[in-house]
C-alpha positions as CSV (number, residue, x, y, z in Angstrom):
1,M,92.5,59.7,58.9
2,S,89.7,57.2,58.4
3,G,90.1,54.0,56.4
4,S,87.7,55.2,53.8
5,A,90.0,58.0,52.6
6,M,90.4,58.3,48.9
7,R,93.8,57.4,47.4
8,L,94.8,59.6,44.5
9,I,97.3,58.4,41.9
10,C,99.8,60.7,40.2
11,R,102.0,59.5,37.3
12,G,105.5,60.5,38.0
13,T,106.8,60.0,34.5
14,N,107.7,62.6,31.9
15,R,106.7,60.4,29.0
16,C,103.7,61.0,26.7
17,S,101.8,57.7,26.3
18,S,99.9,58.9,23.2
19,T,103.1,59.4,21.3
20,S,104.3,55.9,22.1
21,T,100.9,54.5,21.1
22,N,101.0,56.2,17.7
23,A,104.5,54.9,17.1
24,S,103.4,51.4,17.9
25,C,100.4,51.6,15.5
26,N,102.6,52.9,12.7
27,L,105.1,50.1,13.3
28,S,102.3,47.5,13.3
29,A,101.1,48.8,9.9
30,V,104.6,48.6,8.5
31,I,105.1,45.0,9.8
32,W,101.8,43.9,8.2
33,L,102.8,45.3,4.9
34,V,106.3,43.7,5.0
35,R,104.8,40.3,6.1
36,F,102.4,40.5,3.1
37,H,105.3,41.1,0.7
38,R,108.1,39.2,2.4
39,R,107.9,36.3,0.0
40,E,108.7,38.6,-2.9
41,D,112.4,38.7,-2.4
42,G,115.3,38.7,0.1
43,V,115.1,42.5,0.5
44,A,111.6,42.3,1.9
45,A,112.7,39.6,4.3
46,E,115.7,41.7,5.5
47,L,113.4,44.7,5.9
48,F,111.0,42.5,7.9
49,Q,113.7,41.5,10.3
50,R,114.8,45.2,10.8
51,V,111.3,46.4,11.4
52,T,110.4,43.7,13.8
53,S,113.6,44.4,15.8
54,V,112.5,48.0,16.2
55,A,109.0,46.9,17.1
56,D,110.3,44.6,19.8
57,A,112.4,47.4,21.2
58,E,109.3,49.6,21.2
59,D,107.3,47.0,23.0
60,L,110.0,46.6,25.6
61,E,110.1,50.4,26.2
62,E,106.3,50.4,26.7
63,D,106.5,47.5,29.1
64,Q,109.2,49.4,31.1
65,E,107.0,52.5,31.1
66,D,104.0,50.5,32.4
67,E,106.2,49.3,35.2
68,E,107.1,52.8,36.3
69,E,105.6,53.4,39.7
70,N,103.3,56.4,40.4
71,Y,102.9,58.7,43.3
72,E,99.9,58.0,45.4
73,F,98.4,60.6,47.8
74,E,95.7,60.7,50.4
75,E,93.1,63.5,50.2
76,E,94.8,65.2,53.2
77,D,98.1,65.2,51.3
78,V,96.6,67.0,48.4
79,F,95.0,69.6,50.8
80,F,98.4,70.0,52.4
81,F,100.1,70.7,49.1
82,A,97.4,73.3,48.3
83,E,98.0,75.0,51.6
84,V,101.8,75.0,51.1
85,A,101.3,76.6,47.7
86,R,98.9,79.2,49.2
87,V,101.4,80.2,51.9
88,L,104.3,80.2,49.5
89,D,102.5,82.5,47.0
90,R,103.0,85.7,48.9
91,P,105.2,88.7,48.3
92,A,107.6,87.9,51.1
93,T,108.7,84.7,49.3
94,F,110.0,86.6,46.3
95,E,111.8,89.4,48.1
96,G,115.4,89.6,46.9
97,L,115.1,86.8,44.4
98,S,116.5,87.0,40.9
99,P,114.0,86.8,38.0
100,E,115.2,83.2,37.3
101,D,114.6,82.1,40.9
102,T,111.3,83.9,41.0
103,R,110.1,81.9,37.9
104,T,111.4,78.7,39.6
105,V,109.5,79.3,42.8
106,K,106.3,80.1,40.8
107,K,106.8,76.8,38.9
108,V,106.8,74.9,42.3
109,I,103.7,76.8,43.4
110,E,101.8,75.8,40.3
111,A,103.1,72.2,40.5
112,L,101.8,71.9,44.1
113,K,98.4,73.3,43.0
114,R,98.2,70.7,40.2
115,L,98.8,67.7,42.4
116,P,97.8,64.9,42.1
117,E,98.5,65.7,38.4
118,W,102.2,65.5,38.0
119,T,104.2,68.3,36.4
120,P,106.9,66.8,34.1
121,N,110.5,67.9,34.0
122,I,110.7,69.2,37.6
123,D,113.5,68.7,40.1
124,I,113.5,71.8,42.3
125,R,114.4,72.4,46.0
126,I,113.5,75.5,47.9
127,E,114.9,76.3,51.4
128,I,113.5,79.2,53.3
129,A,115.6,79.9,56.5
130,H,115.6,82.4,59.3
131,R,117.6,82.9,62.5
132,A,116.6,84.2,65.9
133,G,118.9,85.3,68.8
134,D,122.2,87.1,69.0
135,N,125.7,86.3,68.2
136,A,126.9,86.4,71.9
137,G,124.1,84.3,73.5
138,F,121.5,81.7,72.6
139,S,120.4,81.5,69.0
140,E,118.3,79.3,66.8
141,S,118.0,78.8,63.1
142,C,115.2,77.0,61.2
143,A,114.8,76.1,57.6
144,C,111.7,75.0,55.8
145,V,112.3,72.8,52.8
146,I,110.1,72.1,49.8
147,A,111.5,69.7,47.2
148,L,109.8,68.2,44.2
149,S,111.3,65.6,41.8
150,A,110.2,62.4,40.0
151,E,112.0,60.4,42.7
152,Q,110.7,62.1,45.8
153,I,108.6,64.9,47.2
154,E,109.8,66.4,50.5
155,I,108.3,69.0,52.8
156,S,110.3,69.3,56.0
157,A,111.8,71.6,58.6
158,G,114.9,71.5,60.7
159,G,117.5,73.8,62.3
160,I,120.3,74.4,64.7
161,Q,120.3,75.6,68.3
162,Y,123.3,77.3,69.7
163,D,124.0,77.8,73.4
164,P,127.4,79.2,74.5
165,A,127.3,76.8,77.5
166,V,126.8,73.6,75.5
167,G,127.6,74.5,71.9
168,S,125.4,73.8,68.8
169,D,122.9,71.0,68.3
170,S,120.9,70.0,65.2
171,I,117.2,69.7,65.5
172,S,114.7,67.9,63.2
173,H,111.2,69.2,63.2
174,E,108.4,68.0,60.9
175,S,109.2,65.8,57.9
176,F,106.9,64.6,55.2
177,E,108.2,62.5,52.3
178,W,106.4,60.8,49.4
179,F,107.9,58.2,47.0
180,P,106.7,56.6,43.8
181,G,104.8,53.4,44.4
182,G,102.7,54.8,47.3
183,A,105.3,54.8,50.1
184,C,105.3,57.8,52.4
185,E,106.7,58.9,55.7
186,R,104.9,61.5,57.8
187,N,106.6,62.8,61.0
188,G,105.0,65.7,62.8
189,N,102.0,67.9,62.3
190,A,101.3,69.6,58.9
191,D,99.7,72.6,60.5
192,T,102.8,73.2,62.7
193,W,105.0,73.1,59.6
194,L,102.8,75.6,57.9
195,E,103.1,77.9,60.9
196,R,106.9,77.6,60.7
197,L,106.8,78.6,57.1
198,V,104.6,81.6,57.8
199,Y,106.8,82.7,60.7
200,A,109.9,82.4,58.5
201,L,108.4,84.5,55.7
202,D,107.3,87.1,58.2
203,S,110.8,87.3,59.7
204,E,114.1,88.3,58.2
205,H,114.9,85.2,56.1
206,S,117.0,83.9,53.2
207,T,115.7,81.8,50.3
208,D,117.8,79.3,48.5
209,V,116.5,77.9,45.2
210,T,118.0,74.9,43.3
211,D,116.6,73.8,39.9
212,A,118.4,70.7,38.7
213,F,117.0,70.9,35.2
214,A,118.2,74.5,34.8
215,E,121.7,73.5,35.9
216,D,121.8,70.7,33.4
217,D,120.8,73.1,30.6
218,Q,123.6,75.5,31.7
219,T,126.3,72.7,31.9
220,G,125.1,71.2,28.6
């Protein structure tokens, strides 16, 4: 990709900055009023100390939020995400899925389409796997992984080859990972990965869906 490529920034935080700003404004107004009246009596002085302590905590929280690192993508990354969403959004993807898993996969599709705008409260992993060959002879399995969370975005493929003469061997194919702060690792060709996903969906396959937020709600 040329050096003039545009870098797109995506905020990987689930906070709403406008709420924090409004809270700070309200606290500032209260502090001003208490400062104005603090010489009236000891109660006002005590109230002043309590309010300023809350304000300091609010300022610290805002500073920490400002320090949170964001995802950064190249234009080709955003195009790749859109292509993954397009291929994933086909009837074969949803065959045999429960209504809950269907909703989760659709959430990932929409989240991919929205990038570089981040979708809050998302921690989902989808694995679409297929196997070729027979039980007696050579066989090969391949799994395409799509995982989105505030800590990492992963799109990868890997599998296992089995040969009766030599046994089984793990294989890593394409791997693309993005991390907050702009770090990324790209190994392999994106078009090849898309072809693997198409092939898996067109073949007999299994789909495993994990939603960490949904699991937390169930355990809570």
